[in-house]
C-alpha positions in Angstrom: 0.0 0.0 0.0 1.8 3.1 -1.2 2.8 6.3 0.5 2.6 9.6 -1.3 4.6 9.7 -4.5 7.6 12.1 -4.8 5.5 14.4 -7.0 2.7 14.4 -4.5 5.1 15.0 -1.6 6.1 18.3 -3.3 2.5 19.1 -3.7 1.7 18.2 -0.1 4.4 20.7 1.1 2.8 23.4 -1.1 -0.6 22.7 0.4 0.8 22.6 4.0 2.4 26.0 3.4 -1.0 27.6 2.9 -2.0 27.1 6.5 -0.7 28.6 9.8 -0.5 25.1 11.3 0.5 22.0 9.3 -2.3 19.9 10.8 -4.9 22.2 9.2 -3.9 20.7 5.8 -5.1 17.2 6.9 -8.3 17.0 4.8 -6.6 18.4 1.6 -3.9 15.8 2.0 -6.4 13.0 2.4 -7.9 14.1 -0.9 -4.5 14.1 -2.4 -3.8 10.6 -1.2 -7.2 9.4 -2.6 -6.5 11.1 -5.9 -3.2 9.2 -6.1 -4.6 5.7 -5.5 -8.4 6.0 -5.8 -8.7 5.3 -2.0 -6.8 6.2 1.2 -4.3 3.5 2.1 -3.0 2.9 5.6 0.5 3.8 4.5 -0.7 7.0 3.1 -2.3 7.9 6.4 0.9 7.2 8.2 2.8 9.3 5.7 0.4 12.2 6.1 0.8 12.0 9.9 4.5 12.3 9.5 4.2 15.3 7.1 1.9 17.3 9.4 3.3 16.3 12.8 0.4 14.3 14.2 -0.5 10.7 14.8 -1.8 8.1 12.3 -4.7 7.6 14.7 -5.8 11.2 14.3 -5.5 11.0 10.5 -7.6 7.8 10.6 -10.1 9.5 12.9 -10.7 12.2 10.3 -10.6 9.9 7.3 -13.1 7.5 8.8 -15.5 10.4 9.7 -16.1 11.5 6.1 -18.0 9.2 3.7 -16.2 10.6 0.7 -12.9 9.1 1.9 -12.7 5.4 1.0 -10.4 3.1 3.1 -10.6 0.2 0.7 -10.4 0.0 -3.1 -13.5 1.0 -5.1 -14.2 1.0 -8.8 -12.9 3.7 -11.2 -16.5 4.9 -11.2 -18.4 5.0 -7.8 -22.1 5.0 -8.6 -24.2 6.3 -5.7 -28.0 5.9 -6.2 -30.1 7.9 -3.8 -32.9 5.9 -2.0 -34.2 8.6 0.3 -37.8 9.6 0.4 -38.1 11.7 -2.7 -36.1 9.3 -4.8 -37.8 6.3 -3.2 -41.3 7.7 -4.2 -40.1 8.0 -7.8 -38.9 4.4 -8.1 -35.3 4.7 -6.9 -35.3 1.1 -5.7 -36.3 -0.1 -9.1 -33.4 1.9 -10.5 -31.1 0.1 -8.1 -32.4 -3.3 -9.1 -31.9 -2.3 -12.8 -28.4 -1.1 -12.1 -27.6 -4.4 -10.3 -28.7 -6.3 -13.4 -26.8 -4.1 -15.8 -23.6 -4.2 -13.9 -23.9 -7.7 -12.6 -23.2 -6.9 -9.0 -25.4 -6.2 -5.9 -25.4 -2.8 -4.2 -22.1 -2.5 -2.3 -20.2 -4.6 -4.8 -17.6 -3.8 -7.5 -17.6 -5.2 -11.0 -14.9 -7.8 -11.7 -13.1 -5.5 -14.1 -12.8 -2.9 -11.4 -14.7 -0.3 -13.4 -17.8 0.2 -11.3 -18.8 0.2 -7.6 -22.5 0.4 -7.0 -24.0 1.8 -3.7 -27.3 2.8 -2.3 -27.0 6.1 -0.4 -29.1 8.4 1.7 -30.1 11.9 0.5 -27.7 13.6 -1.9 -29.6 16.9 -1.7 -31.2 16.7 -5.2 -34.8 16.0 -4.0 -36.4 18.1 -6.7 -34.5 16.1 -9.4 -35.5 12.6 -8.2 -34.6 9.9 -8.9 -31.0 11.1 -8.7 -27.5 9.5 -8.6 -23.9 10.5 -8.5 -20.9 9.1 -10.4 -17.8 10.0 -8.5 -19.9 12.7 -6.9 -21.0 14.2 -10.2 -24.8 14.4 -10.4 -27.3 12.9 -12.8 -30.9 13.9 -12.4 -34.3 12.3 -13.1 -32.6 9.1 -14.1 -34.6 6.5 -16.0 -33.4 2.9 -16.7 -32.6 4.0 -20.3 -30.6 7.0 -18.9 -28.6 4.7 -16.7 -27.8 2.3 -19.6 -26.6 5.2 -21.7 -24.5 6.5 -18.8 -22.8 3.1 -18.3 -22.2 2.8 -22.0 -20.6 6.3 -22.1 -18.4 5.5 -19.1 -17.3 2.2 -20.5 -16.3 3.7 -23.8 -14.5 6.7 -22.3 -16.9 9.3 -23.6 -17.5 11.1 -20.4 -14.4 13.4 -19.9 -16.4 15.4 -17.3 -16.3 12.4 -14.9 -12.7 11.7 -14.0 -11.6 8.5 -12.1 -12.7 8.1 -8.5 -10.5 10.2 -6.1 -10.0 13.1 -8.6 -11.4 16.1 -6.7 -11.0 18.6 -9.5 -9.9 18.9 -13.1 -7.9 22.1 -12.6 -5.6 22.2 -9.5 -5.4 25.4 -7.6 -2.1 27.2 -7.6 -1.7 30.5 -5.8 1.2 32.7 -6.9 3.4 33.9 -4.1 2.4 37.5 -4.7 -1.3 36.6 -4.4 -1.1 34.4 -1.4 -3.2 35.7 1.6 -0.4 34.7 4.0 -0.9 32.6 7.1 -0.5 33.7 10.7 -1.2 31.8 13.9 -4.5 33.0 15.4 -3.0 33.8 18.8 -0.6 36.3 17.2 -2.5 39.5 16.2 -1.6 40.4 12.7 -3.4 42.3 10.0 -4.2 39.8 7.2 -2.0 40.2 4.1 -5.0 40.3 1.8 -6.7 43.0 3.9 -3.6 45.2 4.0 -3.1 44.8 0.3 -6.7 45.6 -0.6 -6.7 48.5 1.9 -3.6 50.0 0.4 -5.0 49.6 -3.1 -8.2 51.4 -2.1 -6.3 54.2 -0.4 -4.1 54.7 -3.5 -7.2 54.9 -5.7 -8.8 57.5 -3.5 -5.9 59.9 -3.8 
């Protein structure tokens, strides 16, 4: 089970530098680990603990709290079908059964080729668009059986560039130039925020 790669170690230090305390970078680093491997490995959690000066147990405590972080392998595409009340009333369970037949696995399972993991989930906050599902947390609304078949076909054939592999949080990574960074200061040390001072000076210059 891998630790962070050399490239991601460099990125981890860049992320840590954005915060007044290294431990504040814990959640972004968990996302980084999951993007690397598709799930958060035990070794990655130990590595993160070393990077931010905390314990592996604390990293695990945070990782296990959030549903989005997976601590075991999942498919390239994580399909979450909502079964809460609005979706249930509009035949979400029938959609789940259809998905099970199409993918050949029961809810909670992963296809033998490692491409799809199918889950039943509680409310995903798309009640007006029921029945709804997510693929790697990207939404599909008012999904019919035919819609699901088309979605699976598009994913299998690589025609959905808008849905990256599981673990990819974003398609464009944030990079903050040094001259635009807000700066970080420990909260117990009173200090005017860099961004506030910069904007205030710009406003005063414009008023002259």
